[in-house]
PDB file of N, CA, C and O in Angstrom:
ATOM      1  N   GLN A   1       0.935  -1.474  -0.122  1.00  0.00           N
ATOM      2  CA  GLN A   1       0.275   0.353  -0.236  1.00  0.00           C
ATOM      3  C   GLN A   1       0.571   0.751   0.214  1.00  0.00           C
ATOM      4  O   GLN A   1       0.880   0.555   1.390  1.00  0.00           O
ATOM      5  N   LEU A   2       0.763   2.297  -0.974  1.00  0.00           N
ATOM      6  CA  LEU A   2       1.605   3.152  -0.918  1.00  0.00           C
ATOM      7  C   LEU A   2       1.013   3.840  -0.372  1.00  0.00           C
ATOM      8  O   LEU A   2      -0.167   3.648  -0.668  1.00  0.00           O
ATOM      9  N   SER A   3       1.189   5.085   0.751  1.00  0.00           N
ATOM     10  CA  SER A   3       0.736   6.091   1.285  1.00  0.00           C
ATOM     11  C   SER A   3       1.947   7.514   1.312  1.00  0.00           C
ATOM     12  O   SER A   3       3.157   7.540   1.537  1.00  0.00           O
ATOM     13  N   PHE A   4       1.146   8.380   1.039  1.00  0.00           N
ATOM     14  CA  PHE A   4       1.669   9.490   0.950  1.00  0.00           C
ATOM     15  C   PHE A   4       1.398  11.058   1.936  1.00  0.00           C
ATOM     16  O   PHE A   4       0.297  11.594   2.062  1.00  0.00           O
ATOM     17  N   HIS A   5       2.239  11.385   2.329  1.00  0.00           N
ATOM     18  CA  HIS A   5       2.469  11.910   4.000  1.00  0.00           C
ATOM     19  C   HIS A   5       3.600  13.786   3.337  1.00  0.00           C
ATOM     20  O   HIS A   5       4.776  14.094   3.531  1.00  0.00           O
ATOM     21  N   CYS A   6       3.111  14.109   3.013  1.00  0.00           N
ATOM     22  CA  CYS A   6       3.687  15.821   2.584  1.00  0.00           C
ATOM     23  C   CYS A   6       4.023  16.479   4.469  1.00  0.00           C
ATOM     24  O   CYS A   6       3.094  16.780   5.219  1.00  0.00           O
ATOM     25  N   VAL A   7       5.041  16.539   4.744  1.00  0.00           N
ATOM     26  CA  VAL A   7       4.855  17.327   6.123  1.00  0.00           C
ATOM     27  C   VAL A   7       6.189  17.917   6.206  1.00  0.00           C
ATOM     28  O   VAL A   7       7.182  17.572   5.566  1.00  0.00           O
ATOM     29  N   ALA A   8       6.085  18.893   7.111  1.00  0.00           N
ATOM     30  CA  ALA A   8       7.600  19.844   7.815  1.00  0.00           C
ATOM     31  C   ALA A   8       7.684  20.240   8.663  1.00  0.00           C
ATOM     32  O   ALA A   8       7.051  21.137   9.221  1.00  0.00           O
ATOM     33  N   GLY A   9       9.032  19.256   9.133  1.00  0.00           N
ATOM     34  CA  GLY A   9       9.528  19.057  10.464  1.00  0.00           C
ATOM     35  C   GLY A   9       9.876  17.641  11.155  1.00  0.00           C
ATOM     36  O   GLY A   9       9.510  16.486  10.939  1.00  0.00           O
ATOM     37  N   ILE A  10      10.513  18.084  11.833  1.00  0.00           N
ATOM     38  CA  ILE A  10      10.463  16.017  12.975  1.00  0.00           C
ATOM     39  C   ILE A  10       9.378  16.039  13.603  1.00  0.00           C
ATOM     40  O   ILE A  10       8.822  14.951  13.750  1.00  0.00           O
ATOM     41  N   GLN A  11       8.779  17.163  14.126  1.00  0.00           N
ATOM     42  CA  GLN A  11       7.641  16.244  15.060  1.00  0.00           C
ATOM     43  C   GLN A  11       6.239  16.409  13.742  1.00  0.00           C
ATOM     44  O   GLN A  11       5.121  16.086  14.143  1.00  0.00           O
ATOM     45  N   GLU A  12       6.315  16.709  12.824  1.00  0.00           N
ATOM     46  CA  GLU A  12       5.191  16.246  11.842  1.00  0.00           C
ATOM     47  C   GLU A  12       5.146  14.961  11.390  1.00  0.00           C
ATOM     48  O   GLU A  12       4.134  14.264  11.462  1.00  0.00           O
ATOM     49  N   ILE A  13       6.596  14.469  10.744  1.00  0.00           N
ATOM     50  CA  ILE A  13       7.107  13.805  10.460  1.00  0.00           C
ATOM     51  C   ILE A  13       6.784  12.323  11.807  1.00  0.00           C
ATOM     52  O   ILE A  13       6.347  11.265  11.354  1.00  0.00           O
ATOM     53  N   VAL A  14       6.968  12.402  12.875  1.00  0.00           N
ATOM     54  CA  VAL A  14       7.044  11.575  14.096  1.00  0.00           C
ATOM     55  C   VAL A  14       5.248  11.748  14.483  1.00  0.00           C
ATOM     56  O   VAL A  14       4.932  10.657  14.959  1.00  0.00           O
ATOM     57  N   ASP A  15       4.251  12.487  14.464  1.00  0.00           N
ATOM     58  CA  ASP A  15       2.962  12.449  14.088  1.00  0.00           C
ATOM     59  C   ASP A  15       2.353  11.803  13.119  1.00  0.00           C
ATOM     60  O   ASP A  15       1.277  11.216  13.234  1.00  0.00           O
ATOM     61  N   SER A  16       3.243  11.916  11.799  1.00  0.00           N
ATOM     62  CA  SER A  16       2.579  11.249  10.725  1.00  0.00           C
ATOM     63  C   SER A  16       2.441   9.533  10.662  1.00  0.00           C
ATOM     64  O   SER A  16       1.545   8.701  10.519  1.00  0.00           O
ATOM     65  N   TYR A  17       4.012   9.565  10.873  1.00  0.00           N
ATOM     66  CA  TYR A  17       4.185   8.060  11.136  1.00  0.00           C
ATOM     67  C   TYR A  17       3.434   7.113  12.448  1.00  0.00           C
ATOM     68  O   TYR A  17       3.437   5.884  12.385  1.00  0.00           O
ATOM     69  N   HIS A  18       2.787   7.877  13.650  1.00  0.00           N
ATOM     70  CA  HIS A  18       2.725   7.119  14.319  1.00  0.00           C
ATOM     71  C   HIS A  18       0.840   6.937  14.073  1.00  0.00           C
ATOM     72  O   HIS A  18       0.137   6.013  14.482  1.00  0.00           O
ATOM     73  N   GLN A  19       0.362   8.312  13.178  1.00  0.00           N
ATOM     74  CA  GLN A  19      -1.281   8.348  12.664  1.00  0.00           C
ATOM     75  C   GLN A  19      -1.402   6.920  11.287  1.00  0.00           C
ATOM     76  O   GLN A  19      -2.317   6.097  11.253  1.00  0.00           O
ATOM     77  N   ILE A  20      -0.275   6.977  10.336  1.00  0.00           N
ATOM     78  CA  ILE A  20      -0.947   5.778   9.546  1.00  0.00           C
ATOM     79  C   ILE A  20      -0.428   4.466  10.097  1.00  0.00           C
ATOM     80  O   ILE A  20      -1.092   3.431  10.060  1.00  0.00           O
ATOM     81  N   LEU A  21       0.938   4.566  10.672  1.00  0.00           N
ATOM     82  CA  LEU A  21       1.426   3.023  11.167  1.00  0.00           C
ATOM     83  C   LEU A  21       0.229   2.050  11.583  1.00  0.00           C
ATOM     84  O   LEU A  21       0.535   0.858  11.637  1.00  0.00           O
ATOM     85  N   PRO A  22      -0.667   2.281  11.788  1.00  0.00           N
ATOM     86  CA  PRO A  22      -2.003   1.229  12.221  1.00  0.00           C
ATOM     87  C   PRO A  22      -2.803   0.320  10.993  1.00  0.00           C
ATOM     88  O   PRO A  22      -3.360  -0.773  10.894  1.00  0.00           O
ATOM     89  N   GLN A  23      -2.430   1.702   9.982  1.00  0.00           N
ATOM     90  CA  GLN A  23      -3.368   1.116   8.604  1.00  0.00           C
ATOM     91  C   GLN A  23      -2.333   0.668   7.591  1.00  0.00           C
ATOM     92  O   GLN A  23      -2.827   0.530   6.472  1.00  0.00           O
ATOM     93  N   ILE A  24      -0.602   0.313   7.691  1.00  0.00           N
ATOM     94  CA  ILE A  24       0.112  -0.214   6.879  1.00  0.00           C
ATOM     95  C   ILE A  24       0.247  -1.899   6.767  1.00  0.00           C
ATOM     96  O   ILE A  24       0.776  -2.769   7.459  1.00  0.00           O
ATOM     97  N   ARG A  25      -0.392  -1.875   5.728  1.00  0.00           N
ATOM     98  CA  ARG A  25      -0.716  -3.482   5.400  1.00  0.00           C
ATOM     99  C   ARG A  25       0.560  -4.240   4.293  1.00  0.00           C
ATOM    100  O   ARG A  25       0.465  -4.217   3.066  1.00  0.00           O
ATOM    101  N   LEU A  26       1.489  -4.756   4.911  1.00  0.00           N
ATOM    102  CA  LEU A  26       2.552  -5.001   4.331  1.00  0.00           C
ATOM    103  C   LEU A  26       2.263  -6.285   2.690  1.00  0.00           C
ATOM    104  O   LEU A  26       1.356  -7.109   2.807  1.00  0.00           O
ATOM    105  N   TYR A  27       2.899  -6.274   1.680  1.00  0.00           N
ATOM    106  CA  TYR A  27       2.269  -7.286   0.513  1.00  0.00           C
ATOM    107  C   TYR A  27       3.457  -7.053  -0.351  1.00  0.00           C
ATOM    108  O   TYR A  27       4.422  -6.313  -0.161  1.00  0.00           O
ATOM    109  N   ARG A  28       3.175  -7.852  -1.349  1.00  0.00           N
ATOM    110  CA  ARG A  28       4.445  -8.190  -2.731  1.00  0.00           C
ATOM    111  C   ARG A  28       3.410  -7.726  -3.737  1.00  0.00           C
ATOM    112  O   ARG A  28       2.181  -7.705  -3.664  1.00  0.00           O
ATOM    113  N   PRO A  29       4.281  -7.346  -4.736  1.00  0.00           N
ATOM    114  CA  PRO A  29       5.812  -7.604  -4.489  1.00  0.00           C
ATOM    115  C   PRO A  29       5.937  -6.628  -3.872  1.00  0.00           C
ATOM    116  O   PRO A  29       5.182  -6.039  -3.098  1.00  0.00           O
ATOM    117  N   THR A  30       7.806  -6.275  -4.529  1.00  0.00           N
ATOM    118  CA  THR A  30       8.032  -5.257  -3.051  1.00  0.00           C
ATOM    119  C   THR A  30       9.000  -4.719  -4.614  1.00  0.00           C
ATOM    120  O   THR A  30      10.119  -5.152  -4.891  1.00  0.00           O
ATOM    121  N   ASN A  31       8.052  -3.490  -5.630  1.00  0.00           N
ATOM    122  CA  ASN A  31       8.525  -2.810  -6.088  1.00  0.00           C
ATOM    123  C   ASN A  31       8.971  -1.101  -5.819  1.00  0.00           C
ATOM    124  O   ASN A  31       8.059  -0.280  -5.731  1.00  0.00           O
ATOM    125  N   PHE A  32      10.094  -0.753  -5.727  1.00  0.00           N
ATOM    126  CA  PHE A  32      10.486   0.561  -5.508  1.00  0.00           C
ATOM    127  C   PHE A  32      10.589   1.579  -5.999  1.00  0.00           C
ATOM    128  O   PHE A  32      10.548   2.712  -5.520  1.00  0.00           O
ATOM    129  N   SER A  33      10.787   1.074  -7.410  1.00  0.00           N
ATOM    130  CA  SER A  33      11.141   2.188  -8.895  1.00  0.00           C
ATOM    131  C   SER A  33       9.926   2.966  -8.973  1.00  0.00           C
ATOM    132  O   SER A  33      10.142   4.016  -9.579  1.00  0.00           O
ATOM    133  N   PRO A  34       8.592   2.834  -8.542  1.00  0.00           N
ATOM    134  CA  PRO A  34       6.922   3.174  -8.810  1.00  0.00           C
ATOM    135  C   PRO A  34       7.055   4.836  -7.766  1.00  0.00           C
ATOM    136  O   PRO A  34       7.102   6.017  -8.110  1.00  0.00           O
ATOM    137  N   ILE A  35       7.075   4.264  -6.649  1.00  0.00           N
ATOM    138  CA  ILE A  35       7.541   5.652  -5.737  1.00  0.00           C
ATOM    139  C   ILE A  35       8.448   6.464  -5.745  1.00  0.00           C
ATOM    140  O   ILE A  35       8.225   7.675  -5.713  1.00  0.00           O
ATOM    141  N   ILE A  36      10.064   5.772  -5.808  1.00  0.00           N
ATOM    142  CA  ILE A  36      11.249   6.487  -6.080  1.00  0.00           C
ATOM    143  C   ILE A  36      10.764   7.271  -7.487  1.00  0.00           C
ATOM    144  O   ILE A  36      11.704   8.064  -7.433  1.00  0.00           O
ATOM    145  N   ASN A  37      10.017   7.703  -8.759  1.00  0.00           N
ATOM    146  CA  ASN A  37       9.858   8.229  -9.287  1.00  0.00           C
ATOM    147  C   ASN A  37       8.912   9.018  -9.520  1.00  0.00           C
ATOM    148  O   ASN A  37       8.802  10.030 -10.212  1.00  0.00           O
ATOM    149  N   HIS A  38       8.121   8.346  -8.752  1.00  0.00           N
ATOM    150  CA  HIS A  38       6.459   9.150  -8.471  1.00  0.00           C
ATOM    151  C   HIS A  38       7.322  10.786  -7.647  1.00  0.00           C
ATOM    152  O   HIS A  38       7.383  11.886  -8.196  1.00  0.00           O
ATOM    153  N   MET A  39       7.925  10.400  -6.133  1.00  0.00           N
ATOM    154  CA  MET A  39       8.745  11.070  -5.505  1.00  0.00           C
ATOM    155  C   MET A  39       9.667  11.829  -6.310  1.00  0.00           C
ATOM    156  O   MET A  39      10.131  12.878  -5.863  1.00  0.00           O
ATOM    157  N   ALA A  40       9.961  11.427  -7.386  1.00  0.00           N
ATOM    158  CA  ALA A  40      11.329  12.442  -7.747  1.00  0.00           C
ATOM    159  C   ALA A  40      10.629  13.509  -9.128  1.00  0.00           C
ATOM    160  O   ALA A  40      11.255  14.398  -9.705  1.00  0.00           O
ATOM    161  N   LYS A  41       9.076  13.059  -9.422  1.00  0.00           N
ATOM    162  CA  LYS A  41       8.572  14.064 -10.027  1.00  0.00           C
ATOM    163  C   LYS A  41       8.212  15.527  -8.923  1.00  0.00           C
ATOM    164  O   LYS A  41       8.246  16.703  -9.285  1.00  0.00           O
ATOM    165  N   PHE A  42       7.878  15.016  -7.539  1.00  0.00           N
ATOM    166  CA  PHE A  42       7.821  16.102  -6.900  1.00  0.00           C
ATOM    167  C   PHE A  42       8.837  17.027  -6.594  1.00  0.00           C
ATOM    168  O   PHE A  42       8.879  18.255  -6.672  1.00  0.00           O
ATOM    169  N   ALA A  43       9.893  15.915  -6.118  1.00  0.00           N
ATOM    170  CA  ALA A  43      11.143  17.095  -6.303  1.00  0.00           C
ATOM    171  C   ALA A  43      11.971  17.686  -7.490  1.00  0.00           C
ATOM    172  O   ALA A  43      12.710  18.667  -7.403  1.00  0.00           O
ATOM    173  N   ALA A  44      11.763  17.028  -8.484  1.00  0.00           N
ATOM    174  CA  ALA A  44      11.650  18.191  -9.732  1.00  0.00           C
ATOM    175  C   ALA A  44      10.838  19.309 -10.197  1.00  0.00           C
ATOM    176  O   ALA A  44      11.116  20.307 -10.862  1.00  0.00           O
ATOM    177  N   HIS A  45       9.768  18.879  -9.676  1.00  0.00           N
ATOM    178  CA  HIS A  45       8.785  20.416  -9.831  1.00  0.00           C
ATOM    179  C   HIS A  45       9.243  21.336  -8.716  1.00  0.00           C
ATOM    180  O   HIS A  45       9.285  22.519  -9.052  1.00  0.00           O
ATOM    181  N   SER A  46       9.592  21.071  -7.484  1.00  0.00           N
ATOM    182  CA  SER A  46       9.908  21.677  -6.677  1.00  0.00           C
ATOM    183  C   SER A  46      11.461  22.895  -6.523  1.00  0.00           C
ATOM    184  O   SER A  46      11.748  23.883  -5.847  1.00  0.00           O
ATOM    185  N   LEU A  47      12.192  21.954  -7.737  1.00  0.00           N
ATOM    186  CA  LEU A  47      13.360  22.991  -8.103  1.00  0.00           C
ATOM    187  C   LEU A  47      12.973  24.240  -8.645  1.00  0.00           C
ATOM    188  O   LEU A  47      13.580  25.272  -8.357  1.00  0.00           O
ATOM    189  N   GLN A  48      11.721  24.205  -9.635  1.00  0.00           N
ATOM    190  CA  GLN A  48      11.419  25.893 -10.290  1.00  0.00           C
ATOM    191  C   GLN A  48      10.601  26.775  -9.071  1.00  0.00           C
ATOM    192  O   GLN A  48      10.396  27.983  -8.953  1.00  0.00           O
ATOM    193  N   GLN A  49      10.365  26.025  -8.530  1.00  0.00           N
ATOM    194  CA  GLN A  49       9.398  26.247  -7.057  1.00  0.00           C
ATOM    195  C   GLN A  49      10.185  27.421  -5.676  1.00  0.00           C
ATOM    196  O   GLN A  49       9.780  28.520  -5.299  1.00  0.00           O
ATOM    197  N   GLY A  50      11.055  26.848  -5.346  1.00  0.00           N
ATOM    198  CA  GLY A  50      11.655  27.180  -4.088  1.00  0.00           C
ATOM    199  C   GLY A  50      12.708  25.895  -3.811  1.00  0.00           C
ATOM    200  O   GLY A  50      13.057  25.024  -4.607  1.00  0.00           O
ATOM    201  N   ALA A  51      13.157  26.118  -2.156  1.00  0.00           N
ATOM    202  CA  ALA A  51      13.997  25.833  -1.829  1.00  0.00           C
ATOM    203  C   ALA A  51      13.084  24.534  -1.316  1.00  0.00           C
ATOM    204  O   ALA A  51      12.964  24.918  -0.152  1.00  0.00           O
ATOM    205  N   GLN A  52      12.629  23.749  -1.336  1.00  0.00           N
ATOM    206  CA  GLN A  52      12.099  22.718  -0.571  1.00  0.00           C
ATOM    207  C   GLN A  52      13.172  21.105  -0.829  1.00  0.00           C
ATOM    208  O   GLN A  52      13.908  21.014  -1.813  1.00  0.00           O
ATOM    209  N   TYR A  53      13.086  20.190   0.022  1.00  0.00           N
ATOM    210  CA  TYR A  53      13.884  18.957   0.046  1.00  0.00           C
ATOM    211  C   TYR A  53      12.983  18.020   0.563  1.00  0.00           C
ATOM    212  O   TYR A  53      12.101  18.081   1.420  1.00  0.00           O
ATOM    213  N   PHE A  54      13.385  17.203  -0.112  1.00  0.00           N
ATOM    214  CA  PHE A  54      11.812  16.000  -0.065  1.00  0.00           C
ATOM    215  C   PHE A  54      12.791  14.170   0.407  1.00  0.00           C
ATOM    216  O   PHE A  54      13.624  13.717  -0.377  1.00  0.00           O
ATOM    217  N   ILE A  55      12.508  13.585   1.467  1.00  0.00           N
ATOM    218  CA  ILE A  55      12.823  12.864   2.049  1.00  0.00           C
ATOM    219  C   ILE A  55      12.024  11.515   2.177  1.00  0.00           C
ATOM    220  O   ILE A  55      11.292  11.289   3.141  1.00  0.00           O
ATOM    221  N   LEU A  56      12.148  10.939   1.498  1.00  0.00           N
ATOM    222  CA  LEU A  56      11.164   9.259   0.673  1.00  0.00           C
ATOM    223  C   LEU A  56      11.725   7.984   2.124  1.00  0.00           C
ATOM    224  O   LEU A  56      12.771   7.338   2.193  1.00  0.00           O
ATOM    225  N   LEU A  57      10.811   8.015   2.876  1.00  0.00           N
ATOM    226  CA  LEU A  57      10.970   6.689   3.656  1.00  0.00           C
ATOM    227  C   LEU A  57      10.230   5.476   3.297  1.00  0.00           C
ATOM    228  O   LEU A  57       9.033   5.200   3.225  1.00  0.00           O
ATOM    229  N   ILE A  58      11.586   4.689   3.045  1.00  0.00           N
ATOM    230  CA  ILE A  58      10.364   3.369   2.816  1.00  0.00           C
ATOM    231  C   ILE A  58      10.608   2.334   3.181  1.00  0.00           C
ATOM    232  O   ILE A  58      11.718   1.882   2.899  1.00  0.00           O
ATOM    233  N   ILE A  59       9.618   1.489   4.002  1.00  0.00           N
ATOM    234  CA  ILE A  59       9.662   0.630   5.095  1.00  0.00           C
ATOM    235  C   ILE A  59       9.412  -0.805   4.776  1.00  0.00           C
ATOM    236  O   ILE A  59       8.236  -1.160   4.857  1.00  0.00           O
ATOM    237  N   THR A  60      10.040  -1.436   4.530  1.00  0.00           N
ATOM    238  CA  THR A  60       9.723  -3.108   3.679  1.00  0.00           C
ATOM    239  C   THR A  60      10.139  -4.446   4.578  1.00  0.00           C
ATOM    240  O   THR A  60      10.858  -4.554   5.572  1.00  0.00           O
ATOM    241  N   ASP A  61       9.428  -5.361   3.853  1.00  0.00           N
ATOM    242  CA  ASP A  61       9.592  -6.196   4.834  1.00  0.00           C
ATOM    243  C   ASP A  61      10.132  -7.691   3.929  1.00  0.00           C
ATOM    244  O   ASP A  61      10.214  -8.883   4.225  1.00  0.00           O
ATOM    245  N   GLY A  62      10.486  -6.707   2.454  1.00  0.00           N
ATOM    246  CA  GLY A  62      11.185  -7.821   1.633  1.00  0.00           C
ATOM    247  C   GLY A  62      11.897  -7.364   0.764  1.00  0.00           C
ATOM    248  O   GLY A  62      11.878  -6.163   0.496  1.00  0.00           O
ATOM    249  N   GLN A  63      12.696  -8.259   0.126  1.00  0.00           N
ATOM    250  CA  GLN A  63      13.602  -7.810  -0.902  1.00  0.00           C
ATOM    251  C   GLN A  63      13.025  -7.119  -2.463  1.00  0.00           C
ATOM    252  O   GLN A  63      12.019  -7.576  -3.007  1.00  0.00           O
ATOM    253  N   ILE A  64      13.742  -6.093  -2.996  1.00  0.00           N
ATOM    254  CA  ILE A  64      13.018  -5.060  -3.578  1.00  0.00           C
ATOM    255  C   ILE A  64      13.248  -6.180  -5.100  1.00  0.00           C
ATOM    256  O   ILE A  64      14.354  -6.539  -5.503  1.00  0.00           O
ATOM    257  N   THR A  65      12.002  -6.540  -5.698  1.00  0.00           N
ATOM    258  CA  THR A  65      11.716  -7.234  -6.529  1.00  0.00           C
ATOM    259  C   THR A  65      12.186  -6.460  -7.727  1.00  0.00           C
ATOM    260  O   THR A  65      13.271  -6.869  -8.138  1.00  0.00           O
ATOM    261  N   ASP A  66      11.790  -5.680  -8.251  1.00  0.00           N
ATOM    262  CA  ASP A  66      12.397  -4.444  -9.386  1.00  0.00           C
ATOM    263  C   ASP A  66      13.931  -4.177  -9.468  1.00  0.00           C
ATOM    264  O   ASP A  66      14.183  -3.332 -10.326  1.00  0.00           O
ATOM    265  N   LEU A  67      15.182  -4.730  -8.725  1.00  0.00           N
ATOM    266  CA  LEU A  67      16.055  -4.565  -8.678  1.00  0.00           C
ATOM    267  C   LEU A  67      16.875  -3.185  -9.767  1.00  0.00           C
ATOM    268  O   LEU A  67      17.405  -2.102  -9.520  1.00  0.00           O
ATOM    269  N   ASP A  68      16.688  -3.718 -10.596  1.00  0.00           N
ATOM    270  CA  ASP A  68      17.194  -3.066 -11.964  1.00  0.00           C
ATOM    271  C   ASP A  68      16.357  -1.697 -12.384  1.00  0.00           C
ATOM    272  O   ASP A  68      16.917  -0.754 -12.942  1.00  0.00           O
ATOM    273  N   GLN A  69      15.236  -1.702 -12.115  1.00  0.00           N
ATOM    274  CA  GLN A  69      14.901  -0.734 -12.203  1.00  0.00           C
ATOM    275  C   GLN A  69      14.873   0.545 -11.219  1.00  0.00           C
ATOM    276  O   GLN A  69      14.840   1.738 -11.518  1.00  0.00           O
ATOM    277  N   THR A  70      14.897  -0.156  -9.783  1.00  0.00           N
ATOM    278  CA  THR A  70      15.517   0.875  -8.697  1.00  0.00           C
ATOM    279  C   THR A  70      16.289   1.487  -8.616  1.00  0.00           C
ATOM    280  O   THR A  70      16.270   2.603  -8.097  1.00  0.00           O
ATOM    281  N   ARG A  71      17.430   0.804  -9.227  1.00  0.00           N
ATOM    282  CA  ARG A  71      18.524   0.946  -9.512  1.00  0.00           C
ATOM    283  C   ARG A  71      18.485   2.386  -9.929  1.00  0.00           C
ATOM    284  O   ARG A  71      18.770   3.384  -9.267  1.00  0.00           O
ATOM    285  N   GLN A  72      18.062   2.278 -11.199  1.00  0.00           N
ATOM    286  CA  GLN A  72      17.269   3.466 -12.364  1.00  0.00           C
ATOM    287  C   GLN A  72      17.227   4.835 -11.774  1.00  0.00           C
ATOM    288  O   GLN A  72      17.888   5.869 -11.674  1.00  0.00           O
ATOM    289  N   ALA A  73      15.822   4.151 -11.358  1.00  0.00           N
ATOM    290  CA  ALA A  73      15.568   5.238 -10.550  1.00  0.00           C
ATOM    291  C   ALA A  73      16.035   6.336  -9.363  1.00  0.00           C
ATOM    292  O   ALA A  73      15.773   7.537  -9.299  1.00  0.00           O
ATOM    293  N   ILE A  74      16.698   5.626  -8.590  1.00  0.00           N
ATOM    294  CA  ILE A  74      17.642   6.324  -7.633  1.00  0.00           C
ATOM    295  C   ILE A  74      18.788   6.761  -8.434  1.00  0.00           C
ATOM    296  O   ILE A  74      19.579   7.407  -7.747  1.00  0.00           O
ATOM    297  N   VAL A  75      19.045   6.663  -9.319  1.00  0.00           N
ATOM    298  CA  VAL A  75      20.500   7.509  -9.824  1.00  0.00           C
ATOM    299  C   VAL A  75      19.930   8.722 -10.903  1.00  0.00           C
ATOM    300  O   VAL A  75      20.584   9.652 -11.375  1.00  0.00           O
ATOM    301  N   ASN A  76      18.605   8.416 -11.109  1.00  0.00           N
ATOM    302  CA  ASN A  76      17.578   9.419 -11.553  1.00  0.00           C
ATOM    303  C   ASN A  76      17.427  10.399 -10.329  1.00  0.00           C
ATOM    304  O   ASN A  76      17.830  11.545 -10.530  1.00  0.00           O
ATOM    305  N   ALA A  77      17.070  10.201  -9.482  1.00  0.00           N
ATOM    306  CA  ALA A  77      16.410  10.867  -8.441  1.00  0.00           C
ATOM    307  C   ALA A  77      17.982  11.707  -7.238  1.00  0.00           C
ATOM    308  O   ALA A  77      17.828  12.416  -6.244  1.00  0.00           O
ATOM    309  N   SER A  78      19.477  11.182  -7.950  1.00  0.00           N
ATOM    310  CA  SER A  78      20.440  11.957  -7.229  1.00  0.00           C
ATOM    311  C   SER A  78      20.923  13.438  -7.249  1.00  0.00           C
ATOM    312  O   SER A  78      21.390  14.296  -6.500  1.00  0.00           O
ATOM    313  N   LYS A  79      20.497  13.218  -8.685  1.00  0.00           N
ATOM    314  CA  LYS A  79      20.226  14.820  -9.014  1.00  0.00           C
ATOM    315  C   LYS A  79      19.356  15.493  -8.475  1.00  0.00           C
ATOM    316  O   LYS A  79      19.869  16.593  -8.269  1.00  0.00           O
ATOM    317  N   LEU A  80      18.272  15.488  -8.098  1.00  0.00           N
ATOM    318  CA  LEU A  80      17.317  16.388  -7.346  1.00  0.00           C
ATOM    319  C   LEU A  80      18.010  16.412  -5.748  1.00  0.00           C
ATOM    320  O   LEU A  80      18.978  15.844  -5.243  1.00  0.00           O
ATOM    321  N   ARG A  81      16.952  17.406  -5.234  1.00  0.00           N
ATOM    322  CA  ARG A  81      16.894  18.190  -4.192  1.00  0.00           C
ATOM    323  C   ARG A  81      16.110  17.066  -3.300  1.00  0.00           C
ATOM    324  O   ARG A  81      15.105  17.482  -2.724  1.00  0.00           O
ATOM    325  N   MET A  82      16.447  15.707  -3.120  1.00  0.00           N
ATOM    326  CA  MET A  82      15.938  14.683  -2.160  1.00  0.00           C
ATOM    327  C   MET A  82      16.793  13.597  -1.061  1.00  0.00           C
ATOM    328  O   MET A  82      18.017  13.713  -1.120  1.00  0.00           O
ATOM    329  N   SER A  83      16.622  13.267  -0.746  1.00  0.00           N
ATOM    330  CA  SER A  83      17.138  11.408   0.216  1.00  0.00           C
ATOM    331  C   SER A  83      16.063  10.445   0.146  1.00  0.00           C
ATOM    332  O   SER A  83      14.869  10.731   0.244  1.00  0.00           O
ATOM    333  N   ILE A  84      16.651   9.036  -0.066  1.00  0.00           N
ATOM    334  CA  ILE A  84      16.017   8.286   0.170  1.00  0.00           C
ATOM    335  C   ILE A  84      16.563   7.053   1.229  1.00  0.00           C
ATOM    336  O   ILE A  84      17.707   6.617   1.355  1.00  0.00           O
ATOM    337  N   ILE A  85      15.660   6.769   1.741  1.00  0.00           N
ATOM    338  CA  ILE A  85      15.946   6.093   3.409  1.00  0.00           C
ATOM    339  C   ILE A  85      15.032   4.506   3.342  1.00  0.00           C
ATOM    340  O   ILE A  85      13.827   4.416   3.577  1.00  0.00           O
ATOM    341  N   ILE A  86      16.094   3.148   2.902  1.00  0.00           N
ATOM    342  CA  ILE A  86      15.473   2.181   2.743  1.00  0.00           C
ATOM    343  C   ILE A  86      15.360   1.301   3.855  1.00  0.00           C
ATOM    344  O   ILE A  86      16.339   0.559   3.940  1.00  0.00           O
ATOM    345  N   VAL A  87      14.448   1.120   4.787  1.00  0.00           N
ATOM    346  CA  VAL A  87      14.451   0.307   6.469  1.00  0.00           C
ATOM    347  C   VAL A  87      13.594  -1.394   5.586  1.00  0.00           C
ATOM    348  O   VAL A  87      12.604  -1.816   4.989  1.00  0.00           O
ATOM    349  N   GLY A  88      15.006  -1.767   6.171  1.00  0.00           N
ATOM    350  CA  GLY A  88      14.409  -3.577   6.154  1.00  0.00           C
ATOM    351  C   GLY A  88      13.710  -3.747   7.644  1.00  0.00           C
ATOM    352  O   GLY A  88      14.353  -3.353   8.617  1.00  0.00           O
ATOM    353  N   VAL A  89      12.323  -4.364   7.842  1.00  0.00           N
ATOM    354  CA  VAL A  89      11.801  -4.987   8.971  1.00  0.00           C
ATOM    355  C   VAL A  89      11.780  -6.336   8.578  1.00  0.00           C
ATOM    356  O   VAL A  89      11.602  -6.654   7.403  1.00  0.00           O
ATOM    357  N   GLY A  90      11.977  -7.283   9.628  1.00  0.00           N
ATOM    358  CA  GLY A  90      11.462  -8.510   9.639  1.00  0.00           C
ATOM    359  C   GLY A  90      13.298  -9.994   9.044  1.00  0.00           C
ATOM    360  O   GLY A  90      14.518  -9.991   9.208  1.00  0.00           O
ATOM    361  N   GLU A  91      12.562 -10.642   8.578  1.00  0.00           N
ATOM    362  CA  GLU A  91      14.027 -11.572   8.593  1.00  0.00           C
ATOM    363  C   GLU A  91      14.372 -12.151   7.184  1.00  0.00           C
ATOM    364  O   GLU A  91      14.833 -13.277   6.999  1.00  0.00           O
ATOM    365  N   ALA A  92      14.088 -11.236   6.219  1.00  0.00           N
ATOM    366  CA  ALA A  92      14.488 -11.131   5.184  1.00  0.00           C
ATOM    367  C   ALA A  92      15.723 -10.841   4.436  1.00  0.00           C
ATOM    368  O   ALA A  92      16.474 -10.555   5.369  1.00  0.00           O
ATOM    369  N   ASP A  93      16.590 -10.700   3.110  1.00  0.00           N
ATOM    370  CA  ASP A  93      17.556 -10.788   3.221  1.00  0.00           C
ATOM    371  C   ASP A  93      17.434  -9.990   2.649  1.00  0.00           C
ATOM    372  O   ASP A  93      17.083 -10.158   1.481  1.00  0.00           O
ATOM    373  N   PHE A  94      17.722  -8.298   3.312  1.00  0.00           N
ATOM    374  CA  PHE A  94      18.153  -7.050   2.492  1.00  0.00           C
ATOM    375  C   PHE A  94      19.407  -7.069   2.207  1.00  0.00           C
ATOM    376  O   PHE A  94      19.906  -6.149   1.560  1.00  0.00           O
TER     377      PHE A  94
END
């Protein structure tokens, strides 16, 4: 399930996390490239509008199933004002 929350500041990040956590259901396949590409569009658009910075937090319980596409999405996003944090939970081989 994809969930988007635009927040400003650490407290809003924590509040958003606590709010959405009970609703999250992890499932397969584990494709990261669509969400990375989607957020990269936001970051690219913001370059024209000011000094916003984006942090994409991905919490996963499985191995990436679209690894080549994810690598390319990360390379493309590396030119933008954004960071990507991937956190693995559970016993999968991350």
